[in-house]
C-alpha positions in Angstrom: 0.0 0.0 0.0 1.4 3.4 -0.9 2.2 5.9 1.8 1.7 9.6 1.2 3.3 12.5 3.0 0.8 15.4 3.3 1.7 18.7 4.9 -0.2 22.0 4.9 1.8 23.2 2.0 0.9 20.5 -0.5 -2.6 20.2 0.7 -3.1 23.9 0.1 -1.6 23.6 -3.4 -3.9 20.8 -4.5 -6.8 22.5 -2.8 -6.2 25.6 -4.9 -7.0 23.3 -7.9 -10.2 21.9 -6.4 -8.6 18.6 -5.3 -8.4 16.8 -2.0 -5.8 14.3 -0.7 -8.3 11.5 -1.3 -8.6 12.5 -5.0 -4.9 12.4 -5.5 -4.4 9.1 -3.6 -7.2 7.5 -5.6 -5.5 8.6 -8.9 -2.5 6.4 -8.0 -4.6 3.2 -8.3 -4.3 3.2 -12.1 -1.6 5.4 -13.7 -2.1 6.1 -17.5 1.2 7.9 -18.1 4.4 8.5 -16.1 7.0 11.0 -17.1 10.2 12.0 -15.4 10.7 15.8 -15.4 14.1 17.7 -15.7 14.1 18.5 -12.0 13.8 14.8 -11.0 10.2 14.9 -10.0 7.6 12.7 -11.7 4.4 13.6 -13.6 1.6 11.1 -13.9 -2.0 11.1 -15.0 -4.5 8.5 -13.8 -6.3 6.1 -16.1 -10.0 6.6 -16.8 -10.5 9.7 -14.8 -12.6 12.4 -16.5 -11.7 15.2 -16.3 -8.1 14.0 -16.2 -5.8 15.4 -13.6 -2.0 15.7 -13.6 0.0 15.0 -10.5 3.6 16.2 -9.9 5.4 14.3 -7.2 8.6 12.7 -6.0 9.6 10.0 -3.5 10.1 11.5 0.0 13.4 10.1 1.2 16.4 11.3 3.1 19.0 13.1 1.0 21.6 10.4 1.6 19.1 7.6 0.8 19.4 7.1 -2.9 17.2 4.3 -4.1 18.3 1.7 -6.7 15.5 1.9 -9.2 16.5 -1.4 -10.8 15.7 -3.3 -7.6 12.7 -1.1 -6.7 14.1 0.4 -3.5 11.5 3.1 -3.8 8.6 0.9 -2.7 8.9 2.0 0.9 9.5 5.7 0.3 6.4 7.8 0.8 5.0 9.8 -2.1 5.3 13.6 -1.6 2.9 15.4 -3.9 4.2 18.7 -5.1 1.0 19.7 -6.8 -2.0 18.3 -8.8 -4.3 20.0 -11.3 
């Protein structure tokens, strides 16, 4: 089960776009597209949601904790949503 890290800052950002934490968490059930951005964050869009939303996020981990993506070390890291719209 995915863990999310919610703080006032990111809750306010998604709220400004009419979304709640439950909307964003539900969107992770089926991801239609996933793109890595230049700054290292990830952008995804959920499958079969109309209207579609985009979620900008990254794994929340300690600076010295660099995951090995080939062995899926990111599975325990919480998801920190930067924004969603």
